[in-house]
C-alpha positions as a printed Julia matrix, in Angstrom:
311×3 Matrix{Float64}:
 -21.21   10.55  -50.67
 -18.56    8.75  -52.36
 -16.67    8.68  -49.07
 -19.22    7.47  -47.35
 -19.37    4.69  -49.77
 -15.55    3.78  -49.65
 -15.73    3.92  -45.94
 -18.27    1.12  -45.91
 -16.4    -0.96  -48.66
 -13.51   -0.53  -46.34
 -15.57   -1.62  -43.21
 -17.13   -4.46  -45.08
 -13.73   -5.65  -46.0
 -12.27   -5.55  -42.62
 -12.4    -8.94  -40.92
 -14.61   -9.76  -37.81
 -12.8    -9.24  -34.51
 -11.46  -12.31  -33.25
 -13.54  -14.37  -30.59
 -11.77  -14.7   -27.14
 -11.0   -18.7   -26.99
 -12.02  -20.47  -23.81
 -11.35  -24.3   -22.62
 -13.63  -25.9   -20.17
 -13.28  -28.9   -18.92
 -16.36  -31.28  -17.99
 -16.61  -33.33  -15.11
 -17.5   -36.24  -17.1
 -18.74  -37.12  -20.51
 -21.51  -35.05  -22.17
 -25.18  -35.63  -20.26
 -27.95  -33.57  -19.31
 -26.58  -31.97  -16.41
 -24.27  -29.98  -19.21
 -27.52  -28.58  -20.65
 -26.73  -25.09  -20.06
 -23.47  -25.51  -21.84
 -24.5   -27.46  -25.2
 -27.21  -25.17  -25.47
 -25.41  -22.12  -25.32
 -23.14  -23.66  -28.0
 -25.4   -24.6   -30.15
 -27.74  -21.21  -30.04
 -24.79  -19.18  -30.54
 -25.02  -17.53  -27.13
 -21.24  -18.1   -26.66
 -20.41  -16.12  -29.97
 -22.99  -13.52  -29.1
 -20.79  -12.92  -25.91
 -17.55  -12.49  -28.3
 -16.16  -16.25  -27.01
 -15.17  -19.55  -28.73
 -15.54  -22.27  -26.11
 -13.72  -25.73  -26.65
 -15.42  -27.98  -24.49
 -13.63  -31.06  -23.69
 -14.6   -34.16  -21.85
 -12.23  -35.49  -19.43
 -10.47  -39.09  -19.7
  -9.98  -39.05  -16.02
 -13.05  -37.5   -13.96
 -10.71  -36.32  -10.97
  -8.08  -34.56  -13.38
 -10.54  -31.28  -14.35
  -9.97  -29.02  -11.5
  -6.39  -29.99  -11.1
  -5.65  -28.84  -14.65
  -7.23  -25.72  -14.02
  -5.18  -25.06  -10.87
  -2.12  -25.88  -13.26
  -3.29  -23.23  -15.9
  -3.83  -25.32  -18.35
  -7.69  -24.98  -18.94
  -9.78  -21.6   -18.04
 -13.08  -23.2   -16.43
 -13.82  -26.77  -15.29
 -17.12  -28.13  -14.14
 -16.73  -29.72  -10.39
 -18.68  -30.39   -7.55
 -18.97  -28.02   -4.6
 -18.19  -30.66   -1.65
 -15.05  -31.36   -3.47
 -13.97  -27.63   -4.06
 -13.99  -27.08    0.03
 -11.47  -30.01    0.25
  -9.34  -29.09   -2.61
  -8.91  -25.37   -1.44
  -7.62  -27.19    2.05
  -5.28  -29.29    0.13
  -3.82  -26.08   -1.34
  -5.24  -26.36   -4.75
  -5.44  -22.7    -6.01
  -9.23  -22.86   -7.02
 -12.47  -20.7    -6.54
 -15.9   -21.16   -7.71
 -16.81  -18.95  -10.13
 -20.32  -19.96  -11.57
 -23.23  -22.66  -10.8
 -24.52  -25.24  -13.12
 -26.64  -27.42  -10.75
 -27.97  -25.84   -7.68
 -28.92  -28.25   -5.54
 -27.51  -31.72   -4.8
 -28.21  -34.57   -6.87
 -26.21  -37.14   -4.86
 -28.71  -39.59   -2.81
 -28.2   -42.73   -0.73
 -29.71  -45.57   -3.21
 -31.56  -48.8    -2.37
 -33.68  -51.1    -4.43
 -37.53  -49.93   -3.49
 -38.29  -53.88   -3.36
 -35.12  -54.62   -1.23
 -35.2   -55.57    2.49
 -33.71  -51.69    3.28
 -36.62  -49.37    4.51
 -35.01  -46.91    6.46
 -31.1   -45.96    6.65
 -31.39  -47.68   10.17
 -31.8   -51.34    7.98
 -28.0   -50.54    7.09
 -26.24  -51.46    9.85
 -24.15  -54.7     8.99
 -24.82  -54.29    5.32
 -22.71  -53.14    2.42
 -22.27  -49.71    0.71
 -21.04  -49.27   -2.38
 -19.16  -45.94   -3.12
 -17.01  -44.22   -6.35
 -15.26  -41.64   -4.79
 -13.92  -41.46   -1.38
 -13.74  -38.39    1.03
 -17.06  -36.17    1.05
 -19.24  -39.52    0.76
 -17.86  -40.77    3.97
 -19.19  -37.45    5.69
 -22.36  -37.72    4.14
 -22.72  -40.7     5.09
 -21.73  -40.15    8.77
 -24.24  -37.92    9.0
 -27.42  -39.93    7.4
 -26.78  -42.95    8.97
 -25.85  -41.22   12.29
 -29.47  -40.09   12.28
 -30.84  -43.39   12.7
 -28.17  -44.66   15.33
 -25.81  -46.36   12.9
 -22.15  -45.53   12.86
 -19.93  -45.65    9.91
 -18.09  -48.38   11.51
 -21.3   -50.26   11.64
 -21.44  -50.93    7.62
 -18.85  -52.02    5.06
 -17.91  -49.68    2.51
 -16.76  -50.97   -0.76
 -15.42  -49.24   -3.83
 -17.44  -50.13   -6.85
 -15.86  -47.39   -8.85
 -18.42  -45.9   -11.2
 -20.49  -48.92  -11.51
 -23.09  -47.95   -8.65
 -26.55  -49.14   -9.94
 -25.28  -52.35  -11.42
 -23.69  -53.06   -8.13
 -26.7   -52.61   -6.14
 -28.78  -54.47   -8.79
 -26.59  -57.55   -8.75
 -26.77  -57.48   -4.76
 -23.03  -56.98   -4.48
 -23.77  -53.92   -2.12
 -27.05  -53.24   -0.26
 -26.98  -49.48   -0.99
 -24.88  -47.0    -3.01
 -23.81  -43.49   -1.62
 -23.0   -41.11   -4.66
 -25.57  -42.11   -7.02
 -27.65  -39.31   -8.88
 -31.35  -39.09   -8.59
 -31.35  -37.59  -12.04
 -29.78  -40.7   -13.81
 -29.66  -43.89  -11.53
 -33.32  -43.87  -10.54
 -34.26  -43.7   -14.26
 -31.51  -46.25  -15.28
 -32.69  -49.05  -12.72
 -36.67  -47.92  -13.62
 -35.84  -48.43  -16.98
 -34.14  -51.92  -16.48
 -36.97  -53.18  -14.49
 -35.43  -52.85  -11.29
 -36.76  -49.76   -9.42
 -34.76  -48.11   -6.65
 -35.54  -45.68   -4.06
 -33.65  -42.73   -3.06
 -32.87  -41.12    0.26
 -32.32  -37.37   -0.37
 -29.38  -36.26    1.6
 -30.54  -32.84    2.05
 -33.67  -34.27    4.18
 -31.42  -36.48    6.17
 -29.41  -33.5     7.91
 -26.74  -32.73    5.23
 -26.48  -29.05    4.33
 -27.73  -28.37    1.13
 -25.08  -27.78   -1.48
 -24.38  -27.07   -5.59
 -23.98  -30.14   -6.9
 -22.28  -28.74  -10.17
 -20.09  -25.52  -10.11
 -17.48  -23.91  -12.24
 -13.94  -23.58  -10.7
 -11.07  -21.41  -11.85
  -7.83  -20.53  -10.67
  -8.37  -17.22   -8.94
  -4.48  -16.01  -10.15
  -4.62  -16.74  -13.54
  -8.58  -16.43  -14.47
 -10.15  -13.61  -16.99
 -12.87  -12.38  -14.72
 -14.33  -10.92  -17.65
 -14.25  -13.89  -20.03
 -15.8   -15.93  -17.24
 -18.42  -13.36  -16.76
 -19.42  -13.29  -20.58
 -19.32  -17.39  -20.53
 -21.79  -17.17  -17.5
 -24.22  -14.7   -19.49
 -24.12  -17.2   -22.16
 -25.12  -19.96  -20.2
 -27.67  -18.08  -18.16
 -29.3   -17.03  -21.37
 -29.4   -20.72  -22.46
 -30.77  -21.88  -18.93
 -33.7   -19.55  -19.66
 -34.35  -20.69  -23.12
 -34.42  -24.41  -21.2
 -36.75  -23.47  -18.97
 -39.09  -21.8   -21.41
 -38.67  -24.52  -23.83
 -38.06  -27.88  -22.26
 -39.23  -29.9   -25.56
 -37.12  -27.58  -27.93
 -34.13  -27.61  -26.02
 -34.21  -31.43  -25.47
 -34.13  -31.67  -29.11
 -31.22  -29.24  -29.66
 -29.3   -31.08  -26.88
 -30.07  -34.47  -28.34
 -29.19  -33.96  -31.84
 -25.35  -33.02  -30.88
 -24.95  -36.89  -30.18
 -26.72  -40.25  -31.36
 -25.64  -41.29  -27.81
 -27.82  -38.67  -26.26
 -31.12  -40.08  -28.17
 -32.49  -42.54  -25.51
 -35.02  -43.27  -23.08
 -32.46  -42.61  -20.11
 -30.99  -39.2   -21.07
 -34.85  -38.04  -22.26
 -35.99  -38.73  -18.63
 -32.68  -37.42  -16.95
 -33.13  -34.02  -19.19
 -36.68  -33.71  -17.49
 -35.44  -34.84  -13.9
 -32.33  -32.14  -14.35
 -34.47  -28.93  -15.96
 -35.55  -27.63  -12.43
 -31.98  -27.78  -11.11
 -29.99  -25.47  -13.49
 -28.93  -22.8   -11.63
 -31.28  -19.82  -12.97
 -28.36  -17.01  -11.88
 -25.18  -18.97  -12.71
 -22.85  -15.75  -11.22
 -24.96  -15.75   -8.34
 -24.04  -17.66   -4.77
 -25.78  -17.91   -1.37
 -22.86  -17.44    1.24
 -24.65  -19.05    4.12
 -24.8   -22.19    1.7
 -21.15  -22.17    1.44
 -20.54  -21.16    4.81
 -22.71  -24.14    6.55
 -21.23  -26.9     4.29
 -17.6   -25.49    5.05
 -18.66  -25.83    8.71
 -20.45  -29.38    8.22
 -17.13  -30.63    6.67
 -15.29  -29.24   10.09
 -17.59  -31.08   12.36
 -17.62  -34.43   10.57
 -13.58  -34.27   10.88
 -12.71  -33.71    7.19
 -10.87  -30.45    7.24
  -9.08  -29.02   10.44
 -10.26  -25.3     9.88
 -12.83  -23.3     8.38
 -12.17  -20.69    5.41
 -14.11  -17.82    4.98
 -16.59  -17.74    2.0
 -14.22  -15.2     0.02
 -11.44  -17.97    0.04
 -14.21  -20.23   -1.67
 -16.16  -18.42   -4.14
 -16.85  -14.84   -6.02
 -18.9   -13.47   -8.48
 -16.99  -12.37  -11.12
 -19.82  -10.29  -12.32
 -19.44   -7.82   -9.58
 -15.55   -7.69  -10.11
């Protein structure tokens, strides 16, 4: 008995095993799109998986994938369409998980404005913030209505998408998120209307994904990270109000009408199986980019995405 007590005393005096550290770079400032990450942190799900996760919002939204490719972070939140292009540019990146499993992007116009159909955009101005994939998307959407990309004037409005539309600087914007800009415009008394790109000929895709450098990544740590965010997503779906309260409590900036509405609109779009993926979806989007002339060759799905839970 004495030996058992001594053993227990020694066990109690032994420090807890060190947590594995991970650095996650977000795509933008913290917002409801990041719900599973923040809830996993706040509920202790990362700690349960033996992880200490440092969550970093970028100063430059285009930098995170490049920093991960350079080995300066474990994971970055990025976008499936951009990943295809970055791999063709030679960046050592792969999708290792999914955060938001549907497109959020839409072609946005004023609800009470003169644009009733994409056909009405001939000779008009379209605002954008990120060049590249948006051109392929617009070529497809406008082409369905007999309008060529050369028939519109593209204007870089940086990240002032809805302000540029509401002020009349442009007649439409591409790259607006249906869970944010639509709510923002409604709150400001100038409601918008979305043409949903996946209903207009663009293949559906995962809007937000986790990317890693396949040559440097620790697949086991990433698999545990995804287990934690899967558990957080299940909690969010089962407890939408309670999870909103947890999320909003992390920052005063989140406690407003826009973020509350965006939370409700984003909730059904979170990936319920963040480690899993649809190979056909990635193959179709790769073919789409080839067909629209943005890439010269087609990569196999295995070069684009991986299931780390199966490694």
